[in-house]
PDB file of N, H, CA, C and O in Angstrom:
ATOM      1  N   MET A   1      66.045 -50.443 189.251  1.00  0.00           N
ATOM      2  CA  MET A   1      67.296 -50.080 189.902  1.00  0.00           C
ATOM      3  C   MET A   1      67.423 -48.560 189.910  1.00  0.00           C
ATOM      4  O   MET A   1      67.277 -47.937 188.858  1.00  0.00           O
ATOM      5  N   PRO A   2      67.696 -47.930 191.086  1.00  0.00           N
ATOM      6  CA  PRO A   2      67.797 -46.471 191.167  1.00  0.00           C
ATOM      7  C   PRO A   2      69.002 -45.961 190.395  1.00  0.00           C
ATOM      8  O   PRO A   2      69.981 -46.676 190.177  1.00  0.00           O
ATOM      9  N   ASN A   3      68.901 -44.732 189.998  1.00  0.00           N
ATOM     10  H   ASN A   3      68.106 -44.152 190.174  1.00  0.00           H
ATOM     11  CA  ASN A   3      69.980 -44.077 189.272  1.00  0.00           C
ATOM     12  C   ASN A   3      71.133 -43.809 190.240  1.00  0.00           C
ATOM     13  O   ASN A   3      70.943 -43.120 191.242  1.00  0.00           O
ATOM     14  N   ALA A   4      72.310 -44.336 189.962  1.00  0.00           N
ATOM     15  H   ALA A   4      72.464 -44.896 189.148  1.00  0.00           H
ATOM     16  CA  ALA A   4      73.469 -44.193 190.847  1.00  0.00           C
ATOM     17  C   ALA A   4      73.909 -42.737 190.973  1.00  0.00           C
ATOM     18  O   ALA A   4      74.450 -42.348 192.008  1.00  0.00           O
ATOM     19  N   GLY A   5      73.689 -41.930 189.943  1.00  0.00           N
ATOM     20  H   GLY A   5      73.249 -42.246 189.103  1.00  0.00           H
ATOM     21  CA  GLY A   5      74.099 -40.536 189.970  1.00  0.00           C
ATOM     22  C   GLY A   5      73.233 -39.678 190.886  1.00  0.00           C
ATOM     23  O   GLY A   5      73.679 -38.614 191.317  1.00  0.00           O
ATOM     24  N   THR A   6      72.034 -40.096 191.191  1.00  0.00           N
ATOM     25  H   THR A   6      71.672 -40.960 190.841  1.00  0.00           H
ATOM     26  CA  THR A   6      71.127 -39.310 192.022  1.00  0.00           C
ATOM     27  C   THR A   6      71.674 -39.148 193.434  1.00  0.00           C
ATOM     28  O   THR A   6      71.586 -38.057 193.997  1.00  0.00           O
ATOM     29  N   LYS A   7      72.232 -40.192 194.016  1.00  0.00           N
ATOM     30  H   LYS A   7      72.304 -41.078 193.558  1.00  0.00           H
ATOM     31  CA  LYS A   7      72.752 -40.125 195.378  1.00  0.00           C
ATOM     32  C   LYS A   7      73.857 -39.071 195.497  1.00  0.00           C
ATOM     33  O   LYS A   7      73.873 -38.304 196.460  1.00  0.00           O
ATOM     34  N   GLY A   8      74.772 -39.025 194.539  1.00  0.00           N
ATOM     35  H   GLY A   8      74.759 -39.648 193.757  1.00  0.00           H
ATOM     36  CA  GLY A   8      75.847 -38.047 194.557  1.00  0.00           C
ATOM     37  C   GLY A   8      75.328 -36.623 194.468  1.00  0.00           C
ATOM     38  O   GLY A   8      75.894 -35.724 195.090  1.00  0.00           O
ATOM     39  N   VAL A   9      74.265 -36.399 193.711  1.00  0.00           N
ATOM     40  H   VAL A   9      73.806 -37.129 193.206  1.00  0.00           H
ATOM     41  CA  VAL A   9      73.701 -35.058 193.562  1.00  0.00           C
ATOM     42  C   VAL A   9      73.091 -34.600 194.870  1.00  0.00           C
ATOM     43  O   VAL A   9      73.233 -33.435 195.241  1.00  0.00           O
ATOM     44  N   VAL A  10      72.412 -35.499 195.582  1.00  0.00           N
ATOM     45  H   VAL A  10      72.297 -36.446 195.281  1.00  0.00           H
ATOM     46  CA  VAL A  10      71.788 -35.145 196.852  1.00  0.00           C
ATOM     47  C   VAL A  10      72.851 -34.777 197.880  1.00  0.00           C
ATOM     48  O   VAL A  10      72.716 -33.763 198.565  1.00  0.00           O
ATOM     49  N   VAL A  11      73.890 -35.570 197.999  1.00  0.00           N
ATOM     50  H   VAL A  11      73.999 -36.393 197.442  1.00  0.00           H
ATOM     51  CA  VAL A  11      74.957 -35.286 198.951  1.00  0.00           C
ATOM     52  C   VAL A  11      75.670 -34.004 198.569  1.00  0.00           C
ATOM     53  O   VAL A  11      75.926 -33.159 199.427  1.00  0.00           O
ATOM     54  N   GLY A  12      75.993 -33.845 197.291  1.00  0.00           N
ATOM     55  H   GLY A  12      75.785 -34.531 196.593  1.00  0.00           H
ATOM     56  CA  GLY A  12      76.655 -32.631 196.830  1.00  0.00           C
ATOM     57  C   GLY A  12      75.792 -31.412 197.067  1.00  0.00           C
ATOM     58  O   GLY A  12      76.297 -30.360 197.458  1.00  0.00           O
ATOM     59  N   GLY A  13      74.488 -31.541 196.832  1.00  0.00           N
ATOM     60  H   GLY A  13      74.078 -32.396 196.514  1.00  0.00           H
ATOM     61  CA  GLY A  13      73.568 -30.433 197.058  1.00  0.00           C
ATOM     62  C   GLY A  13      73.500 -30.039 198.525  1.00  0.00           C
ATOM     63  O   GLY A  13      73.428 -28.854 198.849  1.00  0.00           O
ATOM     64  N   ALA A  14      73.522 -31.022 199.411  1.00  0.00           N
ATOM     65  H   ALA A  14      73.580 -31.986 199.148  1.00  0.00           H
ATOM     66  CA  ALA A  14      73.483 -30.740 200.851  1.00  0.00           C
ATOM     67  C   ALA A  14      74.752 -30.021 201.286  1.00  0.00           C
ATOM     68  O   ALA A  14      74.707 -29.095 202.096  1.00  0.00           O
ATOM     69  N   ALA A  15      75.886 -30.457 200.737  1.00  0.00           N
ATOM     70  H   ALA A  15      75.923 -31.209 200.079  1.00  0.00           H
ATOM     71  CA  ALA A  15      77.149 -29.810 201.085  1.00  0.00           C
ATOM     72  C   ALA A  15      77.171 -28.373 200.579  1.00  0.00           C
ATOM     73  O   ALA A  15      77.647 -27.476 201.274  1.00  0.00           O
ATOM     74  N   LYS A  16      76.659 -28.155 199.377  1.00  0.00           N
ATOM     75  H   LYS A  16      76.272 -28.884 198.813  1.00  0.00           H
ATOM     76  CA  LYS A  16      76.604 -26.793 198.830  1.00  0.00           C
ATOM     77  C   LYS A  16      75.676 -25.919 199.658  1.00  0.00           C
ATOM     78  O   LYS A  16      75.972 -24.745 199.878  1.00  0.00           O
ATOM     79  N   ALA A  17      74.570 -26.464 200.115  1.00  0.00           N
ATOM     80  H   ALA A  17      74.329 -27.418 199.935  1.00  0.00           H
ATOM     81  CA  ALA A  17      73.602 -25.700 200.902  1.00  0.00           C
ATOM     82  C   ALA A  17      74.184 -25.325 202.262  1.00  0.00           C
ATOM     83  O   ALA A  17      73.829 -24.283 202.812  1.00  0.00           O
ATOM     84  N   ALA A  18      75.063 -26.147 202.811  1.00  0.00           N
ATOM     85  H   ALA A  18      75.351 -26.994 202.364  1.00  0.00           H
ATOM     86  CA  ALA A  18      75.636 -25.882 204.134  1.00  0.00           C
ATOM     87  C   ALA A  18      76.790 -24.881 204.077  1.00  0.00           C
ATOM     88  O   ALA A  18      77.134 -24.285 205.098  1.00  0.00           O
ATOM     89  N   ALA A  19      77.388 -24.687 202.909  1.00  0.00           N
ATOM     90  H   ALA A  19      77.109 -25.171 202.080  1.00  0.00           H
ATOM     91  CA  ALA A  19      78.548 -23.800 202.779  1.00  0.00           C
ATOM     92  C   ALA A  19      78.272 -22.387 203.288  1.00  0.00           C
ATOM     93  O   ALA A  19      79.090 -21.861 204.042  1.00  0.00           O
ATOM     94  N   PRO A  20      77.151 -21.739 202.913  1.00  0.00           N
ATOM     95  CA  PRO A  20      76.910 -20.384 203.441  1.00  0.00           C
ATOM     96  C   PRO A  20      76.774 -20.348 204.962  1.00  0.00           C
ATOM     97  O   PRO A  20      77.176 -19.377 205.602  1.00  0.00           O
ATOM     98  N   LEU A  21      76.208 -21.403 205.535  1.00  0.00           N
ATOM     99  H   LEU A  21      75.881 -22.192 205.014  1.00  0.00           H
ATOM    100  CA  LEU A  21      76.075 -21.474 206.985  1.00  0.00           C
ATOM    101  C   LEU A  21      77.455 -21.513 207.644  1.00  0.00           C
ATOM    102  O   LEU A  21      77.699 -20.790 208.610  1.00  0.00           O
ATOM    103  N   TRP A  22      78.348 -22.342 207.134  1.00  0.00           N
ATOM    104  H   TRP A  22      78.149 -22.930 206.350  1.00  0.00           H
ATOM    105  CA  TRP A  22      79.701 -22.423 207.689  1.00  0.00           C
ATOM    106  C   TRP A  22      80.455 -21.110 207.508  1.00  0.00           C
ATOM    107  O   TRP A  22      81.225 -20.707 208.379  1.00  0.00           O
ATOM    108  N   MET A  23      80.235 -20.448 206.379  1.00  0.00           N
ATOM    109  H   MET A  23      79.610 -20.776 205.671  1.00  0.00           H
ATOM    110  CA  MET A  23      80.891 -19.164 206.154  1.00  0.00           C
ATOM    111  C   MET A  23      80.388 -18.126 207.155  1.00  0.00           C
ATOM    112  O   MET A  23      81.173 -17.336 207.678  1.00  0.00           O
ATOM    113  N   ALA A  24      79.084 -18.126 207.422  1.00  0.00           N
ATOM    114  H   ALA A  24      78.446 -18.768 206.997  1.00  0.00           H
ATOM    115  CA  ALA A  24      78.510 -17.184 208.385  1.00  0.00           C
ATOM    116  C   ALA A  24      79.061 -17.439 209.792  1.00  0.00           C
ATOM    117  O   ALA A  24      79.384 -16.495 210.513  1.00  0.00           O
ATOM    118  N   ILE A  25      79.167 -18.686 210.174  1.00  0.00           N
ATOM    119  H   ILE A  25      78.905 -19.454 209.589  1.00  0.00           H
ATOM    120  CA  ILE A  25      79.711 -19.031 211.490  1.00  0.00           C
ATOM    121  C   ILE A  25      81.157 -18.560 211.598  1.00  0.00           C
ATOM    122  O   ILE A  25      81.556 -18.002 212.620  1.00  0.00           O
ATOM    123  N   ALA A  26      81.937 -18.783 210.553  1.00  0.00           N
ATOM    124  H   ALA A  26      81.614 -19.236 209.722  1.00  0.00           H
ATOM    125  CA  ALA A  26      83.338 -18.349 210.567  1.00  0.00           C
ATOM    126  C   ALA A  26      83.443 -16.829 210.683  1.00  0.00           C
ATOM    127  O   ALA A  26      84.292 -16.325 211.418  1.00  0.00           O
ATOM    128  N   MET A  27      82.595 -16.096 209.969  1.00  0.00           N
ATOM    129  H   MET A  27      81.905 -16.505 209.371  1.00  0.00           H
ATOM    130  CA  MET A  27      82.627 -14.637 210.021  1.00  0.00           C
ATOM    131  C   MET A  27      82.264 -14.134 211.425  1.00  0.00           C
ATOM    132  O   MET A  27      82.903 -13.218 211.942  1.00  0.00           O
ATOM    133  N   ILE A  28      81.263 -14.721 212.021  1.00  0.00           N
ATOM    134  H   ILE A  28      80.744 -15.466 211.601  1.00  0.00           H
ATOM    135  CA  ILE A  28      80.846 -14.313 213.368  1.00  0.00           C
ATOM    136  C   ILE A  28      81.987 -14.543 214.354  1.00  0.00           C
ATOM    137  O   ILE A  28      82.246 -13.704 215.217  1.00  0.00           O
ATOM    138  N   MET A  29      82.659 -15.664 214.227  1.00  0.00           N
ATOM    139  H   MET A  29      82.449 -16.346 213.526  1.00  0.00           H
ATOM    140  CA  MET A  29      83.762 -15.966 215.143  1.00  0.00           C
ATOM    141  C   MET A  29      84.930 -15.002 214.944  1.00  0.00           C
ATOM    142  O   MET A  29      85.615 -14.656 215.906  1.00  0.00           O
ATOM    143  N   LEU A  30      85.162 -14.568 213.717  1.00  0.00           N
ATOM    144  H   LEU A  30      84.605 -14.848 212.934  1.00  0.00           H
ATOM    145  CA  LEU A  30      86.268 -13.664 213.441  1.00  0.00           C
ATOM    146  C   LEU A  30      86.015 -12.246 213.930  1.00  0.00           C
ATOM    147  O   LEU A  30      86.951 -11.565 214.349  1.00  0.00           O
ATOM    148  N   VAL A  31      84.770 -11.789 213.887  1.00  0.00           N
ATOM    149  H   VAL A  31      84.010 -12.343 213.547  1.00  0.00           H
ATOM    150  CA  VAL A  31      84.475 -10.403 214.251  1.00  0.00           C
ATOM    151  C   VAL A  31      83.927 -10.248 215.663  1.00  0.00           C
ATOM    152  O   VAL A  31      83.706  -9.124 216.114  1.00  0.00           O
ATOM    153  N   SER A  32      83.705 -11.349 216.367  1.00  0.00           N
ATOM    154  H   SER A  32      83.884 -12.262 216.001  1.00  0.00           H
ATOM    155  CA  SER A  32      83.181 -11.268 217.728  1.00  0.00           C
ATOM    156  C   SER A  32      84.203 -10.611 218.644  1.00  0.00           C
ATOM    157  O   SER A  32      85.402 -10.878 218.552  1.00  0.00           O
ATOM    158  N   GLY A  33      83.719  -9.762 219.517  1.00  0.00           N
ATOM    159  H   GLY A  33      82.746  -9.546 219.593  1.00  0.00           H
ATOM    160  CA  GLY A  33      84.603  -9.116 220.483  1.00  0.00           C
ATOM    161  C   GLY A  33      84.892 -10.023 221.654  1.00  0.00           C
ATOM    162  O   GLY A  33      84.168 -10.988 221.900  1.00  0.00           O
ATOM    163  N   GLN A  34      85.935  -9.717 222.364  1.00  0.00           N
ATOM    164  H   GLN A  34      86.523  -8.933 222.164  1.00  0.00           H
ATOM    165  CA  GLN A  34      86.315 -10.502 223.525  1.00  0.00           C
ATOM    166  C   GLN A  34      85.496 -10.046 224.723  1.00  0.00           C
ATOM    167  O   GLN A  34      85.296  -8.847 224.922  1.00  0.00           O
ATOM    168  N   ALA A  35      85.027 -10.984 225.511  1.00  0.00           N
ATOM    169  H   ALA A  35      85.189 -11.957 225.349  1.00  0.00           H
ATOM    170  CA  ALA A  35      84.282 -10.656 226.723  1.00  0.00           C
ATOM    171  C   ALA A  35      85.202 -10.002 227.738  1.00  0.00           C
ATOM    172  O   ALA A  35      86.383 -10.340 227.818  1.00  0.00           O
ATOM    173  N   MET A  36      84.673  -9.071 228.511  1.00  0.00           N
ATOM    174  H   MET A  36      83.714  -8.796 228.447  1.00  0.00           H
ATOM    175  CA  MET A  36      85.480  -8.355 229.488  1.00  0.00           C
ATOM    176  C   MET A  36      85.454  -9.025 230.860  1.00  0.00           C
ATOM    177  O   MET A  36      86.240  -8.657 231.733  1.00  0.00           O
ATOM    178  N   ALA A  37      84.588  -9.978 231.065  1.00  0.00           N
ATOM    179  H   ALA A  37      83.950 -10.277 230.355  1.00  0.00           H
ATOM    180  CA  ALA A  37      84.512 -10.662 232.355  1.00  0.00           C
ATOM    181  C   ALA A  37      85.737 -11.559 232.537  1.00  0.00           C
ATOM    182  O   ALA A  37      86.244 -12.143 231.579  1.00  0.00           O
ATOM    183  N   THR A  38      86.196 -11.654 233.765  1.00  0.00           N
ATOM    184  H   THR A  38      85.785 -11.179 234.543  1.00  0.00           H
ATOM    185  CA  THR A  38      87.353 -12.500 234.041  1.00  0.00           C
ATOM    186  C   THR A  38      87.096 -13.346 235.280  1.00  0.00           C
ATOM    187  O   THR A  38      86.401 -12.910 236.197  1.00  0.00           O
ATOM    188  N   PRO A  39      87.648 -14.543 235.313  1.00  0.00           N
ATOM    189  CA  PRO A  39      87.512 -15.366 236.515  1.00  0.00           C
ATOM    190  C   PRO A  39      88.157 -14.717 237.735  1.00  0.00           C
ATOM    191  O   PRO A  39      87.822 -15.057 238.869  1.00  0.00           O
ATOM    192  N   ALA A  40      89.081 -13.784 237.508  1.00  0.00           N
ATOM    193  H   ALA A  40      89.354 -13.507 236.587  1.00  0.00           H
ATOM    194  CA  ALA A  40      89.754 -13.126 238.629  1.00  0.00           C
ATOM    195  C   ALA A  40      88.757 -12.378 239.512  1.00  0.00           C
ATOM    196  O   ALA A  40      88.934 -12.322 240.729  1.00  0.00           O
ATOM    197  N   ILE A  41      87.723 -11.809 238.922  1.00  0.00           N
ATOM    198  H   ILE A  41      87.579 -11.854 237.934  1.00  0.00           H
ATOM    199  CA  ILE A  41      86.710 -11.093 239.717  1.00  0.00           C
ATOM    200  C   ILE A  41      85.971 -12.083 240.613  1.00  0.00           C
ATOM    201  O   ILE A  41      85.724 -11.797 241.785  1.00  0.00           O
ATOM    202  N   ALA A  42      85.619 -13.242 240.066  1.00  0.00           N
ATOM    203  H   ALA A  42      85.820 -13.474 239.114  1.00  0.00           H
ATOM    204  CA  ALA A  42      84.946 -14.265 240.873  1.00  0.00           C
ATOM    205  C   ALA A  42      85.868 -14.735 241.998  1.00  0.00           C
ATOM    206  O   ALA A  42      85.408 -14.955 243.118  1.00  0.00           O
ATOM    207  N   GLN A  43      87.151 -14.889 241.714  1.00  0.00           N
ATOM    208  H   GLN A  43      87.524 -14.710 240.804  1.00  0.00           H
ATOM    209  CA  GLN A  43      88.097 -15.317 242.748  1.00  0.00           C
ATOM    210  C   GLN A  43      88.271 -14.228 243.801  1.00  0.00           C
ATOM    211  O   GLN A  43      88.366 -14.524 244.992  1.00  0.00           O
ATOM    212  N   LYS A  44      88.311 -12.983 243.371  1.00  0.00           N
ATOM    213  H   LYS A  44      88.233 -12.743 242.403  1.00  0.00           H
ATOM    214  CA  LYS A  44      88.484 -11.850 244.298  1.00  0.00           C
ATOM    215  C   LYS A  44      87.297 -11.730 245.258  1.00  0.00           C
ATOM    216  O   LYS A  44      87.472 -11.480 246.450  1.00  0.00           O
ATOM    217  N   THR A  45      86.094 -11.912 244.720  1.00  0.00           N
ATOM    218  H   THR A  45      85.952 -12.115 243.751  1.00  0.00           H
ATOM    219  CA  THR A  45      84.897 -11.730 245.538  1.00  0.00           C
ATOM    220  C   THR A  45      84.434 -13.020 246.209  1.00  0.00           C
ATOM    221  O   THR A  45      83.652 -12.979 247.159  1.00  0.00           O
ATOM    222  N   GLY A  46      84.917 -14.174 245.716  1.00  0.00           N
ATOM    223  H   GLY A  46      85.552 -14.207 244.945  1.00  0.00           H
ATOM    224  CA  GLY A  46      84.473 -15.448 246.264  1.00  0.00           C
ATOM    225  C   GLY A  46      83.084 -15.845 245.785  1.00  0.00           C
ATOM    226  O   GLY A  46      82.472 -16.760 246.336  1.00  0.00           O
ATOM    227  N   GLN A  47      82.589 -15.166 244.766  1.00  0.00           N
ATOM    228  H   GLN A  47      83.087 -14.423 244.317  1.00  0.00           H
ATOM    229  CA  GLN A  47      81.260 -15.434 244.227  1.00  0.00           C
ATOM    230  C   GLN A  47      81.346 -16.233 242.934  1.00  0.00           C
ATOM    231  O   GLN A  47      82.377 -16.233 242.261  1.00  0.00           O
ATOM    232  N   GLN A  48      80.260 -16.913 242.593  1.00  0.00           N
ATOM    233  H   GLN A  48      79.422 -16.913 243.140  1.00  0.00           H
ATOM    234  CA  GLN A  48      80.141 -17.594 241.312  1.00  0.00           C
ATOM    235  C   GLN A  48      79.892 -16.556 240.222  1.00  0.00           C
ATOM    236  O   GLN A  48      79.389 -15.470 240.510  1.00  0.00           O
ATOM    237  N   CYS A  49      80.234 -16.874 238.983  1.00  0.00           N
ATOM    238  H   CYS A  49      80.642 -17.757 238.750  1.00  0.00           H
ATOM    239  CA  CYS A  49      80.008 -15.947 237.864  1.00  0.00           C
ATOM    240  C   CYS A  49      78.531 -15.576 237.742  1.00  0.00           C
ATOM    241  O   CYS A  49      78.200 -14.447 237.381  1.00  0.00           O
ATOM    242  N   GLY A  50      77.640 -16.531 238.046  1.00  0.00           N
ATOM    243  H   GLY A  50      77.909 -17.448 238.340  1.00  0.00           H
ATOM    244  CA  GLY A  50      76.203 -16.300 237.951  1.00  0.00           C
ATOM    245  C   GLY A  50      75.680 -15.270 238.941  1.00  0.00           C
ATOM    246  O   GLY A  50      74.535 -14.833 238.821  1.00  0.00           O
ATOM    247  N   THR A  51      76.488 -14.876 239.913  1.00  0.00           N
ATOM    248  H   THR A  51      77.418 -15.231 240.010  1.00  0.00           H
ATOM    249  CA  THR A  51      76.072 -13.842 240.859  1.00  0.00           C
ATOM    250  C   THR A  51      75.908 -12.508 240.135  1.00  0.00           C
ATOM    251  O   THR A  51      74.984 -11.750 240.430  1.00  0.00           O
ATOM    252  N   CYS A  52      76.800 -12.220 239.193  1.00  0.00           N
ATOM    253  H   CYS A  52      77.551 -12.835 238.953  1.00  0.00           H
ATOM    254  CA  CYS A  52      76.784 -10.938 238.479  1.00  0.00           C
ATOM    255  C   CYS A  52      76.258 -11.046 237.052  1.00  0.00           C
ATOM    256  O   CYS A  52      75.881 -10.037 236.455  1.00  0.00           O
ATOM    257  N   HIS A  53      76.228 -12.258 236.499  1.00  0.00           N
ATOM    258  H   HIS A  53      76.534 -13.077 236.984  1.00  0.00           H
ATOM    259  CA  HIS A  53      75.862 -12.440 235.098  1.00  0.00           C
ATOM    260  C   HIS A  53      74.608 -13.274 234.942  1.00  0.00           C
ATOM    261  O   HIS A  53      74.408 -14.266 235.643  1.00  0.00           O
ATOM    262  N   THR A  54      73.757 -12.850 234.000  1.00  0.00           N
ATOM    263  H   THR A  54      73.919 -12.044 233.431  1.00  0.00           H
ATOM    264  CA  THR A  54      72.623 -13.683 233.616  1.00  0.00           C
ATOM    265  C   THR A  54      73.114 -14.689 232.588  1.00  0.00           C
ATOM    266  O   THR A  54      73.081 -15.893 232.842  1.00  0.00           O
ATOM    267  N   THR A  55      73.563 -14.227 231.451  1.00  0.00           N
ATOM    268  H   THR A  55      73.590 -13.249 231.244  1.00  0.00           H
ATOM    269  CA  THR A  55      74.216 -15.022 230.421  1.00  0.00           C
ATOM    270  C   THR A  55      75.477 -14.268 230.052  1.00  0.00           C
ATOM    271  O   THR A  55      75.403 -13.266 229.342  1.00  0.00           O
ATOM    272  N   PRO A  56      76.646 -14.727 230.520  1.00  0.00           N
ATOM    273  CA  PRO A  56      77.881 -13.975 230.258  1.00  0.00           C
ATOM    274  C   PRO A  56      78.014 -13.615 228.787  1.00  0.00           C
ATOM    275  O   PRO A  56      77.754 -14.459 227.930  1.00  0.00           O
ATOM    276  N   PRO A  57      78.405 -12.407 228.473  1.00  0.00           N
ATOM    277  CA  PRO A  57      78.942 -11.386 229.357  1.00  0.00           C
ATOM    278  C   PRO A  57      77.890 -10.399 229.875  1.00  0.00           C
ATOM    279  O   PRO A  57      78.264  -9.366 230.431  1.00  0.00           O
ATOM    280  N   THR A  58      76.597 -10.673 229.717  1.00  0.00           N
ATOM    281  H   THR A  58      76.293 -11.512 229.265  1.00  0.00           H
ATOM    282  CA  THR A  58      75.547  -9.755 230.152  1.00  0.00           C
ATOM    283  C   THR A  58      75.468  -9.698 231.674  1.00  0.00           C
ATOM    284  O   THR A  58      75.350 -10.728 232.338  1.00  0.00           O
ATOM    285  N   LEU A  59      75.534  -8.485 232.220  1.00  0.00           N
ATOM    286  H   LEU A  59      75.630  -7.648 231.681  1.00  0.00           H
ATOM    287  CA  LEU A  59      75.441  -8.304 233.664  1.00  0.00           C
ATOM    288  C   LEU A  59      73.982  -8.215 234.105  1.00  0.00           C
ATOM    289  O   LEU A  59      73.144  -7.660 233.395  1.00  0.00           O
ATOM    290  N   ASN A  60      73.689  -8.764 235.277  1.00  0.00           N
ATOM    291  H   ASN A  60      74.370  -9.215 235.854  1.00  0.00           H
ATOM    292  CA  ASN A  60      72.374  -8.561 235.887  1.00  0.00           C
ATOM    293  C   ASN A  60      72.457  -7.289 236.742  1.00  0.00           C
ATOM    294  O   ASN A  60      73.491  -6.623 236.748  1.00  0.00           O
ATOM    295  N   ASP A  61      71.398  -6.949 237.454  1.00  0.00           N
ATOM    296  H   ASP A  61      70.557  -7.490 237.449  1.00  0.00           H
ATOM    297  CA  ASP A  61      71.387  -5.715 238.251  1.00  0.00           C
ATOM    298  C   ASP A  61      72.496  -5.699 239.302  1.00  0.00           C
ATOM    299  O   ASP A  61      73.137  -4.670 239.518  1.00  0.00           O
ATOM    300  N   TYR A  62      72.718  -6.838 239.952  1.00  0.00           N
ATOM    301  H   TYR A  62      72.198  -7.673 239.776  1.00  0.00           H
ATOM    302  CA  TYR A  62      73.780  -6.926 240.955  1.00  0.00           C
ATOM    303  C   TYR A  62      75.146  -6.674 240.319  1.00  0.00           C
ATOM    304  O   TYR A  62      75.965  -5.942 240.875  1.00  0.00           O
ATOM    305  N   GLY A  63      75.390  -7.273 239.164  1.00  0.00           N
ATOM    306  H   GLY A  63      74.725  -7.868 238.712  1.00  0.00           H
ATOM    307  CA  GLY A  63      76.659  -7.092 238.467  1.00  0.00           C
ATOM    308  C   GLY A  63      76.879  -5.656 238.022  1.00  0.00           C
ATOM    309  O   GLY A  63      77.996  -5.144 238.095  1.00  0.00           O
ATOM    310  N   LYS A  64      75.813  -5.003 237.559  1.00  0.00           N
ATOM    311  H   LYS A  64      74.906  -5.420 237.500  1.00  0.00           H
ATOM    312  CA  LYS A  64      75.923  -3.599 237.149  1.00  0.00           C
ATOM    313  C   LYS A  64      76.272  -2.720 238.345  1.00  0.00           C
ATOM    314  O   LYS A  64      77.089  -1.805 238.236  1.00  0.00           O
ATOM    315  N   LYS A  65      75.642  -3.005 239.500  1.00  0.00           N
ATOM    316  H   LYS A  65      74.978  -3.748 239.589  1.00  0.00           H
ATOM    317  CA  LYS A  65      75.925  -2.229 240.707  1.00  0.00           C
ATOM    318  C   LYS A  65      77.375  -2.432 241.139  1.00  0.00           C
ATOM    319  O   LYS A  65      78.061  -1.471 241.487  1.00  0.00           O
ATOM    320  N   TYR A  66      77.839  -3.673 241.117  1.00  0.00           N
ATOM    321  H   TYR A  66      77.282  -4.454 240.835  1.00  0.00           H
ATOM    322  CA  TYR A  66      79.234  -3.970 241.474  1.00  0.00           C
ATOM    323  C   TYR A  66      80.194  -3.228 240.550  1.00  0.00           C
ATOM    324  O   TYR A  66      81.170  -2.633 241.006  1.00  0.00           O
ATOM    325  N   LYS A  67      79.915  -3.268 239.266  1.00  0.00           N
ATOM    326  H   LYS A  67      79.122  -3.752 238.895  1.00  0.00           H
ATOM    327  CA  LYS A  67      80.780  -2.598 238.289  1.00  0.00           C
ATOM    328  C   LYS A  67      80.834  -1.098 238.542  1.00  0.00           C
ATOM    329  O   LYS A  67      81.909  -0.499 238.501  1.00  0.00           O
ATOM    330  N   ASP A  68      79.685  -0.489 238.801  1.00  0.00           N
ATOM    331  H   ASP A  68      78.812  -0.976 238.834  1.00  0.00           H
ATOM    332  CA  ASP A  68      79.632   0.955 239.065  1.00  0.00           C
ATOM    333  C   ASP A  68      80.401   1.320 240.333  1.00  0.00           C
ATOM    334  O   ASP A  68      81.022   2.381 240.398  1.00  0.00           O
ATOM    335  N   GLU A  69      80.365   0.454 241.333  1.00  0.00           N
ATOM    336  H   GLU A  69      79.861  -0.408 241.281  1.00  0.00           H
ATOM    337  CA  GLU A  69      81.066   0.730 242.597  1.00  0.00           C
ATOM    338  C   GLU A  69      82.574   0.624 242.446  1.00  0.00           C
ATOM    339  O   GLU A  69      83.312   1.182 243.257  1.00  0.00           O
ATOM    340  N   GLN A  70      83.047  -0.079 241.428  1.00  0.00           N
ATOM    341  H   GLN A  70      82.447  -0.532 240.768  1.00  0.00           H
ATOM    342  CA  GLN A  70      84.484  -0.273 241.229  1.00  0.00           C
ATOM    343  C   GLN A  70      85.137   0.906 240.495  1.00  0.00           C
ATOM    344  O   GLN A  70      86.362   0.972 240.392  1.00  0.00           O
ATOM    345  N   LYS A  71      84.343   1.805 240.000  1.00  0.00           N
ATOM    346  H   LYS A  71      83.348   1.751 240.083  1.00  0.00           H
ATOM    347  CA  LYS A  71      84.889   2.957 239.257  1.00  0.00           C
ATOM    348  C   LYS A  71      85.453   3.990 240.171  1.00  0.00           C
ATOM    349  O   LYS A  71      85.950   5.017 239.711  1.00  0.00           O
TER     350      LYS A  71
END
């Protein structure tokens, strides 16, 4: 018959091991900056967000050119 206490140690150990990961995720979410892209630009131009962005908020060459022209 297996030791009943072993199962609790494994689960407790897994929870303890995951704690730093959850703390890191929480810290990243707290210090992350707000993206400057807005749906209003897509509505104004009639374009999809992917026209100017590769992976939001990163601009592609077209998006950089559009941004520079708006200054």
